[in-house]
MITIFI-818177 format. One record per residue (C-alpha): residue in three letters; x, y, z. Coordinates in Angstrom, 2 decimals, decimal comma, always signed. Example, Ala and Ser with C-alpha at 12.3 -4.5 7.8 and 13.67 -1.06 7.14 Angstrom:
BEGIN
<atom><r>ALA</r><px>+12,30</px><py>-4,50</py><pz>+7,80</pz></atom>
<atom><r>SER</r><px>+13,67</px><py>-1,06</py><pz>+7,14</pz></atom>
//
This chain:
BEGIN
<atom><r>UNK</r><px>+25,82</px><py>+13,46</py><pz>+120,13</pz></atom>
<atom><r>UNK</r><px>+25,03</px><py>+9,85</py><pz>+119,24</pz></atom>
<atom><r>UNK</r><px>+26,23</px><py>+10,36</py><pz>+115,66</pz></atom>
<atom><r>UNK</r><px>+29,48</px><py>+11,87</py><pz>+116,97</pz></atom>
<atom><r>UNK</r><px>+30,10</px><py>+8,86</py><pz>+119,22</pz></atom>
<atom><r>UNK</r><px>+29,26</px><py>+6,44</py><pz>+116,38</pz></atom>
<atom><r>UNK</r><px>+31,57</px><py>+8,31</py><pz>+114,00</pz></atom>
<atom><r>UNK</r><px>+34,38</px><py>+8,28</py><pz>+116,56</pz></atom>
<atom><r>UNK</r><px>+33,96</px><py>+4,53</py><pz>+117,07</pz></atom>
<atom><r>UNK</r><px>+33,91</px><py>+3,95</py><pz>+113,32</pz></atom>
<atom><r>UNK</r><px>+37,05</px><py>+6,01</py><pz>+112,84</pz></atom>
<atom><r>UNK</r><px>+38,72</px><py>+4,06</py><pz>+115,66</pz></atom>
<atom><r>UNK</r><px>+37,87</px><py>+0,76</py><pz>+113,97</pz></atom>
<atom><r>UNK</r><px>+39,12</px><py>+2,01</py><pz>+110,60</pz></atom>
<atom><r>UNK</r><px>+42,41</px><py>+3,29</py><pz>+112,04</pz></atom>
<atom><r>UNK</r><px>+42,94</px><py>+0,13</py><pz>+114,09</pz></atom>
<atom><r>UNK</r><px>+42,25</px><py>-2,12</py><pz>+111,11</pz></atom>
<atom><r>UNK</r><px>+44,51</px><py>-0,14</py><pz>+108,78</pz></atom>
<atom><r>UNK</r><px>+47,25</px><py>+0,02</py><pz>+111,42</pz></atom>
<atom><r>UNK</r><px>+47,35</px><py>-3,78</py><pz>+111,50</pz></atom>
<atom><r>UNK</r><px>+47,52</px><py>-3,95</py><pz>+107,70</pz></atom>
<atom><r>UNK</r><px>+44,02</px><py>-5,35</py><pz>+107,30</pz></atom>
<atom><r>UNK</r><px>+41,65</px><py>-4,14</py><pz>+104,68</pz></atom>
<atom><r>UNK</r><px>+38,36</px><py>-3,16</py><pz>+106,25</pz></atom>
<atom><r>UNK</r><px>+35,38</px><py>-4,31</py><pz>+104,18</pz></atom>
<atom><r>UNK</r><px>+32,35</px><py>-2,05</py><pz>+104,62</pz></atom>
<atom><r>UNK</r><px>+28,88</px><py>-2,41</py><pz>+103,14</pz></atom>
<atom><r>UNK</r><px>+25,86</px><py>-0,17</py><pz>+103,07</pz></atom>
<atom><r>UNK</r><px>+22,15</px><py>-1,12</py><pz>+103,11</pz></atom>
<atom><r>UNK</r><px>+19,48</px><py>+1,28</py><pz>+101,92</pz></atom>
<atom><r>UNK</r><px>+16,78</px><py>+0,37</py><pz>+104,45</pz></atom>
<atom><r>UNK</r><px>+14,11</px><py>+2,43</py><pz>+102,67</pz></atom>
<atom><r>UNK</r><px>+14,62</px><py>+0,32</py><pz>+99,55</pz></atom>
<atom><r>UNK</r><px>+14,57</px><py>-2,88</py><pz>+101,61</pz></atom>
<atom><r>UNK</r><px>+11,38</px><py>-1,82</py><pz>+103,37</pz></atom>
<atom><r>UNK</r><px>+9,80</px><py>-0,87</py><pz>+100,04</pz></atom>
<atom><r>UNK</r><px>+10,82</px><py>-3,96</py><pz>+98,06</pz></atom>
<atom><r>UNK</r><px>+11,36</px><py>-6,94</py><pz>+100,34</pz></atom>
<atom><r>UNK</r><px>+8,85</px><py>-9,67</py><pz>+99,47</pz></atom>
<atom><r>UNK</r><px>+7,91</px><py>-10,00</py><pz>+103,15</pz></atom>
<atom><r>UNK</r><px>+6,98</px><py>-6,32</py><pz>+103,22</pz></atom>
<atom><r>UNK</r><px>+4,99</px><py>-6,57</py><pz>+99,99</pz></atom>
<atom><r>UNK</r><px>+3,12</px><py>-9,62</py><pz>+101,33</pz></atom>
<atom><r>UNK</r><px>+2,46</px><py>-7,76</py><pz>+104,58</pz></atom>
<atom><r>UNK</r><px>+1,09</px><py>-4,79</py><pz>+102,66</pz></atom>
<atom><r>UNK</r><px>-1,25</px><py>-7,06</py><pz>+100,72</pz></atom>
<atom><r>UNK</r><px>-2,38</px><py>-8,70</py><pz>+103,96</pz></atom>
<atom><r>UNK</r><px>-3,11</px><py>-5,31</py><pz>+105,50</pz></atom>
<atom><r>UNK</r><px>-4,94</px><py>-4,21</py><pz>+102,36</pz></atom>
<atom><r>UNK</r><px>-7,20</px><py>-7,26</py><pz>+102,57</pz></atom>
<atom><r>UNK</r><px>-7,71</px><py>-6,69</py><pz>+106,29</pz></atom>
<atom><r>UNK</r><px>-8,65</px><py>-3,02</py><pz>+105,97</pz></atom>
<atom><r>UNK</r><px>-10,32</px><py>-3,00</py><pz>+102,53</pz></atom>
<atom><r>UNK</r><px>-13,87</px><py>-3,70</py><pz>+103,84</pz></atom>
<atom><r>UNK</r><px>-13,70</px><py>-0,79</py><pz>+106,29</pz></atom>
<atom><r>UNK</r><px>-12,30</px><py>+1,52</py><pz>+103,63</pz></atom>
<atom><r>UNK</r><px>-15,02</px><py>+0,45</py><pz>+101,18</pz></atom>
<atom><r>UNK</r><px>-17,68</px><py>+1,13</py><pz>+103,84</pz></atom>
<atom><r>UNK</r><px>-16,30</px><py>+4,64</py><pz>+104,35</pz></atom>
<atom><r>UNK</r><px>-16,29</px><py>+5,27</py><pz>+100,59</pz></atom>
<atom><r>UNK</r><px>-19,89</px><py>+4,08</py><pz>+100,36</pz></atom>
<atom><r>UNK</r><px>-20,88</px><py>+6,48</py><pz>+103,15</pz></atom>
<atom><r>UNK</r><px>-19,14</px><py>+9,32</py><pz>+101,27</pz></atom>
<atom><r>UNK</r><px>-21,10</px><py>+8,45</py><pz>+98,13</pz></atom>
<atom><r>UNK</r><px>-24,30</px><py>+8,37</py><pz>+100,16</pz></atom>
<atom><r>UNK</r><px>-23,64</px><py>+11,78</py><pz>+101,75</pz></atom>
<atom><r>UNK</r><px>-22,71</px><py>+13,19</py><pz>+98,35</pz></atom>
<atom><r>UNK</r><px>-26,11</px><py>+12,11</py><pz>+97,06</pz></atom>
<atom><r>UNK</r><px>-27,75</px><py>+13,75</py><pz>+100,07</pz></atom>
<atom><r>UNK</r><px>-25,85</px><py>+16,98</py><pz>+99,38</pz></atom>
<atom><r>UNK</r><px>-27,02</px><py>+16,92</py><pz>+95,76</pz></atom>
<atom><r>UNK</r><px>-30,59</px><py>+16,49</py><pz>+97,00</pz></atom>
<atom><r>UNK</r><px>-30,05</px><py>+19,48</py><pz>+99,27</pz></atom>
<atom><r>UNK</r><px>-28,78</px><py>+21,57</py><pz>+96,33</pz></atom>
<atom><r>UNK</r><px>-31,96</px><py>+20,99</py><pz>+94,36</pz></atom>
<atom><r>UNK</r><px>-33,70</px><py>+23,47</py><pz>+96,63</pz></atom>
<atom><r>UNK</r><px>-37,13</px><py>+21,86</py><pz>+96,54</pz></atom>
<atom><r>UNK</r><px>-37,25</px><py>+20,89</py><pz>+100,24</pz></atom>
<atom><r>UNK</r><px>-39,27</px><py>+22,53</py><pz>+102,95</pz></atom>
<atom><r>UNK</r><px>-37,30</px><py>+24,43</py><pz>+105,60</pz></atom>
<atom><r>UNK</r><px>-37,89</px><py>+21,65</py><pz>+108,11</pz></atom>
<atom><r>UNK</r><px>-36,81</px><py>+18,90</py><pz>+105,68</pz></atom>
<atom><r>UNK</r><px>-33,80</px><py>+20,98</py><pz>+104,63</pz></atom>
<atom><r>UNK</r><px>-32,70</px><py>+21,49</py><pz>+108,27</pz></atom>
<atom><r>UNK</r><px>-33,18</px><py>+17,79</py><pz>+109,03</pz></atom>
<atom><r>UNK</r><px>-31,14</px><py>+16,80</py><pz>+105,96</pz></atom>
<atom><r>UNK</r><px>-28,37</px><py>+19,31</py><pz>+106,81</pz></atom>
<atom><r>UNK</r><px>-28,14</px><py>+17,89</py><pz>+110,36</pz></atom>
<atom><r>UNK</r><px>-28,01</px><py>+14,36</py><pz>+109,01</pz></atom>
<atom><r>UNK</r><px>-25,28</px><py>+15,31</py><pz>+106,53</pz></atom>
<atom><r>UNK</r><px>-23,21</px><py>+16,96</py><pz>+109,30</pz></atom>
<atom><r>UNK</r><px>-23,63</px><py>+13,91</py><pz>+111,52</pz></atom>
<atom><r>UNK</r><px>-22,64</px><py>+11,51</py><pz>+108,74</pz></atom>
<atom><r>UNK</r><px>-19,62</px><py>+13,69</py><pz>+107,82</pz></atom>
<atom><r>UNK</r><px>-18,46</px><py>+13,68</py><pz>+111,46</pz></atom>
<atom><r>UNK</r><px>-18,90</px><py>+9,93</py><pz>+111,57</pz></atom>
<atom><r>UNK</r><px>-16,97</px><py>+9,51</py><pz>+108,29</pz></atom>
<atom><r>UNK</r><px>-14,12</px><py>+11,70</py><pz>+109,58</pz></atom>
<atom><r>UNK</r><px>-14,00</px><py>+9,74</py><pz>+112,84</pz></atom>
<atom><r>UNK</r><px>-13,97</px><py>+6,42</py><pz>+110,93</pz></atom>
<atom><r>UNK</r><px>-11,20</px><py>+7,68</py><pz>+108,63</pz></atom>
<atom><r>UNK</r><px>-9,09</px><py>+8,78</py><pz>+111,57</pz></atom>
<atom><r>UNK</r><px>-9,63</px><py>+5,48</py><pz>+113,38</pz></atom>
<atom><r>UNK</r><px>-8,74</px><py>+3,58</py><pz>+110,21</pz></atom>
<atom><r>UNK</r><px>-5,58</px><py>+5,66</py><pz>+109,67</pz></atom>
<atom><r>UNK</r><px>-4,49</px><py>+5,17</py><pz>+113,28</pz></atom>
<atom><r>UNK</r><px>-5,12</px><py>+1,44</py><pz>+113,26</pz></atom>
<atom><r>UNK</r><px>-3,47</px><py>+0,99</py><pz>+109,86</pz></atom>
<atom><r>UNK</r><px>-0,43</px><py>+2,95</py><pz>+111,00</pz></atom>
<atom><r>UNK</r><px>-0,21</px><py>+0,83</py><pz>+114,15</pz></atom>
<atom><r>UNK</r><px>-0,49</px><py>-2,41</py><pz>+112,15</pz></atom>
<atom><r>UNK</r><px>+2,13</px><py>-1,26</py><pz>+109,61</pz></atom>
<atom><r>UNK</r><px>+4,52</px><py>-0,48</py><pz>+112,44</pz></atom>
<atom><r>UNK</r><px>+3,77</px><py>-3,89</py><pz>+113,93</pz></atom>
<atom><r>UNK</r><px>+4,50</px><py>-5,62</py><pz>+110,60</pz></atom>
<atom><r>UNK</r><px>+7,78</px><py>-3,74</py><pz>+110,13</pz></atom>
<atom><r>UNK</r><px>+8,90</px><py>-4,54</py><pz>+113,69</pz></atom>
<atom><r>UNK</r><px>+8,26</px><py>-8,23</py><pz>+113,04</pz></atom>
<atom><r>UNK</r><px>+10,41</px><py>-8,01</py><pz>+109,91</pz></atom>
<atom><r>UNK</r><px>+13,28</px><py>-6,12</py><pz>+111,55</pz></atom>
<atom><r>UNK</r><px>+14,71</px><py>-9,28</py><pz>+113,10</pz></atom>
<atom><r>UNK</r><px>+14,48</px><py>-11,13</py><pz>+109,79</pz></atom>
<atom><r>UNK</r><px>+16,15</px><py>-8,24</py><pz>+107,95</pz></atom>
<atom><r>UNK</r><px>+18,92</px><py>-8,03</py><pz>+110,58</pz></atom>
<atom><r>UNK</r><px>+19,54</px><py>-11,77</py><pz>+110,30</pz></atom>
<atom><r>UNK</r><px>+19,72</px><py>-11,48</py><pz>+106,50</pz></atom>
<atom><r>UNK</r><px>+22,23</px><py>-8,61</py><pz>+106,82</pz></atom>
<atom><r>UNK</r><px>+24,35</px><py>-10,64</py><pz>+109,25</pz></atom>
<atom><r>UNK</r><px>+24,30</px><py>-13,68</py><pz>+106,94</pz></atom>
<atom><r>UNK</r><px>+25,38</px><py>-11,60</py><pz>+103,95</pz></atom>
<atom><r>UNK</r><px>+28,10</px><py>-9,95</py><pz>+106,04</pz></atom>
<atom><r>UNK</r><px>+29,51</px><py>-13,32</py><pz>+107,16</pz></atom>
<atom><r>UNK</r><px>+29,15</px><py>-15,01</py><pz>+103,77</pz></atom>
<atom><r>UNK</r><px>+30,79</px><py>-12,15</py><pz>+101,87</pz></atom>
<atom><r>UNK</r><px>+33,43</px><py>-11,19</py><pz>+104,43</pz></atom>
<atom><r>UNK</r><px>+32,16</px><py>-7,78</py><pz>+105,50</pz></atom>
<atom><r>UNK</r><px>+33,60</px><py>-6,26</py><pz>+108,66</pz></atom>
<atom><r>UNK</r><px>+31,00</px><py>-3,53</py><pz>+109,00</pz></atom>
<atom><r>UNK</r><px>+27,55</px><py>-2,94</py><pz>+107,54</pz></atom>
<atom><r>UNK</r><px>+25,93</px><py>+0,48</py><pz>+107,82</pz></atom>
<atom><r>UNK</r><px>+22,27</px><py>+1,16</py><pz>+107,17</pz></atom>
<atom><r>UNK</r><px>+20,52</px><py>+4,29</py><pz>+106,07</pz></atom>
<atom><r>UNK</r><px>+20,27</px><py>+7,06</py><pz>+106,87</pz></atom>
<atom><r>UNK</r><px>+23,92</px><py>+7,93</py><pz>+106,42</pz></atom>
<atom><r>UNK</r><px>+25,42</px><py>+11,17</py><pz>+105,18</pz></atom>
<atom><r>UNK</r><px>+27,09</px><py>+9,51</py><pz>+102,21</pz></atom>
<atom><r>UNK</r><px>+27,77</px><py>+6,03</py><pz>+100,91</pz></atom>
<atom><r>UNK</r><px>+29,43</px><py>+5,27</py><pz>+97,60</pz></atom>
<atom><r>UNK</r><px>+27,40</px><py>+3,01</py><pz>+95,31</pz></atom>
<atom><r>UNK</r><px>+30,23</px><py>+0,48</py><pz>+95,39</pz></atom>
<atom><r>UNK</r><px>+29,44</px><py>-0,12</py><pz>+99,07</pz></atom>
<atom><r>UNK</r><px>+25,72</px><py>-0,69</py><pz>+98,48</pz></atom>
<atom><r>UNK</r><px>+24,74</px><py>-4,29</py><pz>+99,23</pz></atom>
<atom><r>UNK</r><px>+21,00</px><py>-3,65</py><pz>+99,28</pz></atom>
<atom><r>UNK</r><px>+20,41</px><py>-5,98</py><pz>+96,32</pz></atom>
<atom><r>UNK</r><px>+22,20</px><py>-8,81</py><pz>+98,15</pz></atom>
<atom><r>UNK</r><px>+19,96</px><py>-8,27</py><pz>+101,16</pz></atom>
<atom><r>UNK</r><px>+16,84</px><py>-8,25</py><pz>+98,98</pz></atom>
<atom><r>UNK</r><px>+17,98</px><py>-11,48</py><pz>+97,29</pz></atom>
<atom><r>UNK</r><px>+18,52</px><py>-13,11</py><pz>+100,69</pz></atom>
<atom><r>UNK</r><px>+15,10</px><py>-11,95</py><pz>+101,87</pz></atom>
<atom><r>UNK</r><px>+13,57</px><py>-13,32</py><pz>+98,65</pz></atom>
<atom><r>UNK</r><px>+15,14</px><py>-16,73</py><pz>+99,32</pz></atom>
<atom><r>UNK</r><px>+13,87</px><py>-16,70</py><pz>+102,89</pz></atom>
<atom><r>UNK</r><px>+10,40</px><py>-15,66</py><pz>+101,73</pz></atom>
<atom><r>UNK</r><px>+10,25</px><py>-18,45</py><pz>+99,18</pz></atom>
<atom><r>UNK</r><px>+11,39</px><py>-20,97</py><pz>+101,80</pz></atom>
<atom><r>UNK</r><px>+8,70</px><py>-19,71</py><pz>+104,19</pz></atom>
<atom><r>UNK</r><px>+6,07</px><py>-20,01</py><pz>+101,46</pz></atom>
<atom><r>UNK</r><px>+7,12</px><py>-23,60</py><pz>+100,73</pz></atom>
<atom><r>UNK</r><px>+6,97</px><py>-24,41</py><pz>+104,42</pz></atom>
<atom><r>UNK</r><px>+3,46</px><py>-22,95</py><pz>+104,70</pz></atom>
<atom><r>UNK</r><px>+2,30</px><py>-24,89</py><pz>+101,63</pz></atom>
<atom><r>UNK</r><px>+3,30</px><py>-28,25</py><pz>+103,12</pz></atom>
<atom><r>UNK</r><px>+0,59</px><py>-30,05</py><pz>+105,10</pz></atom>
//
């Protein structure tokens, strides 16, 4: 329904513009590429990696520890009581590891979403600047059914975001 309304509006704009003899200039932005390659996104990813690396390392260390315990269990030289105690401990550690992994995934997903939402305004401003500076009447972003490569202005957006990132870095470096 929403796509139908948007398509109808787009067609109305195109017909109105062509009826008045104007050439409608349309651009397309591949948002997946922007969100994969914008320097702000890359810096955000690195920040998140540094933030979550210690917790991930702790989980990996616990997995190594439980793996050693399982190897000890496989040796078969334990008494029944020691074997049962070790099996319980392994199950408890595994549950704890799974819980920690799930918590880490959830928190990381939440933080990634937070980072992207903070960048959305900056990306939209960059798109608007490029549109004004290059005379675009309409900019579409993915996903779209089809966009010719000639309409793709993703590289212009990435260049603008790079300039803004560099300016932000210079501003942060100044005392």
